[in-house]
N, C-alpha and C positions, 0 to 999 in steps of 0.2 A: 724542539730540543730544549733542553734545559743549560743554562747559561753554565752549568759544569764540565757538562757534553760537548760545550764546542768546541771544533776540532781548532789545531792552527791552523792562524789566519793565510789564507789562501792558498793551502796544501790542494794540489793538485794531483790526480791518479791519473796512470794510461789503462783506460779501460776497453777489453776486447767486448765484452758484451755483458749482457744484465738480464737477467732473467726472474721477475716477480713472482712467481710462485712453483716452485719444482718440487717433488716429491721422490727423485732418483739422486739427489746432492745432500741427504743427509735426513734425517730423522723428521718427522712433520713438513707440512707445506714450511716452504723455503725462500727467500732472495737469495739472489745468487749472482755474485759477481765475480765476473773472470780477469781478472788483472791482465794485460797487458807485458809483455816481455819473458822472455826465459833465456839463459845461456845453459842451461844444464845437459842439455841434447841427447835427453831420452832416446834410443832407436826405438821407434812404431810408437812414439806420443801419438796418440789421439786428437792433439789439438794441434799441430805442426801450426797452423794461423796465427797461435798467441805468441809465438818468440819472438819476432821479430821487435826490438826495445821501440820503436819510433813507429810503430802500428796501432791499431785501436783509434780512440777518441781520448781528448785532454778532457778530464770532469774532474771538479772539485768535488771535496772530499767533503763540503757542506752541503753539498748539491746533492748527492747520492744517500747522504744522511737523511736528509728531507726526502726522498721519492721513498726510503727506508720506513720514515716512520708513518708516512701515509700510505704503506700497504697495508690494507686490512687482512686478517685472521692468517697470517703468520708465525709460524713459531721460533724464527730463528734467521740468522744470516750468512752463509757460506760463501767463504773466500778460495778463489779456484784459478787459474792461470792456463797459461804461463807458468807464473811462481812466484805468488802475490808476497814472499820475503824478498823477492828484490825489489822491491818495494816497501819495504820496513817500515818505515813511518807513514805512511798511505794506510798498510794491513793493521797497525796498531792503533790506530786514530778510528778507522771503521767497526774494529772490533772493539775496542772503547765506546764508541757509541753503538751501538750496540746491545753492549752487557745495560748502558745508560738506560735505553728502551724498555728494559725487561726481557730481550731477546736473545734464544739461545745462540753459541756462535761453533764453526765447525772450519777447519783452514785445511785443506789438502794441500801439500807442501813436497816436493823434490827431496828438501833437506832433512836430517836426521834428528828430533828433537833436540838431540846435545849439539846439535851446530849451529841450531837457530840461536840456543843459548848463547851462542857468541857472535851474534849477529849484530848491527849495530837495530835497537828497539827489540831484539829479540827476544828479550823477558818478559818486554810489556806485551807482547803477541801472545806468549802462551800465558800471561797471566789474563787476557781477556778472553784467552780461548775455552771453551766445554772439550771441545774432542778435535785430536789432529791426526791427520791419516798422514804420515811420515815415508820416506824412502823414495828414493829414485826410483820408476816403472823397468822394470827390465821384462822386455818381451818372453823372455825365455822360461820364464817362471809365473807367465798370464796364469790369472786368477778369479779375476771379474767377478769380484764376490764382497760383501759385506765392506762395500765402501773400498775396497782394497782391489787395483789395475793390477799386481803381481801378490806373490805371494812373501818374496821379503818386505813388503809394506807393512806398515804397524796401526792400528788401530792404538792410538793413547787416551785415555779417560784422564780427563785433565783438572774436572771438576763430577761432582757425585751429580751431576743434570740427568746425566743420560747411563745406560748400562750397556754393555756389549753387546745384549740380545737385541736392544733397540736400536742400535747402527747398526745388526745385521739384518734384521728385518727391513731396512730401506730397499725398495725396489731396485734392482740393477739397471735398469732404463725406462727412460720415458720419451715419448715424442709430443712436442709443442708446436706451435702455429703462432708465427711471431705476428705483432701486429700489423708487419707489410705484409702475412700471407707467406713467406717463406718455413717451410719444417725447421724445427731443431732437432736434433737428438742428439739428447743427455742421459748422461751416469756413466758407471765404470762399465757397461757393457752394453753401450747404444748399436753397436753394431751386430747384437743379438736381432735388431728390429728390422735392420735391412735385410736379412734372409728373406 
């Protein structure tokens, strides 16, 4: 990390999980951080284990950025959850740190862009985000395509780094094996792999 990219001293995140290399959470190989905690309560959410505010593990933002910087062969950082914008300063620092490393950034949020702009640190988050997938998941409008779980969700290109075609070409699901030997299903349609 460069001196200009140092996160706020002592800032810690509640983290549900990380995945050092995913191809189903945005264009290219991506480091994914699922932040813990969500109070939006979208019926049918695929990640209910990420909702409890005190769940997951506490990790320093600095340690997460060191791990991100040491992961070879990745194109970008994806923040998911839970709801990343319920830890807005953490999200802003992680995204700014990824940008300082020359990585692309993608955020999944149940909040709309217009809501994010009104949140503490929301404008910082948006300024450091290349692609935003926004809107609350609605099971009645299930889509599971182009990184959107439901039709009401939007793909918002906040920079020229990616095109809509780049985002929509992302695989809908993948299976990963964790270092502990656990199967990890991820993507916008991991249930497709369960059939």
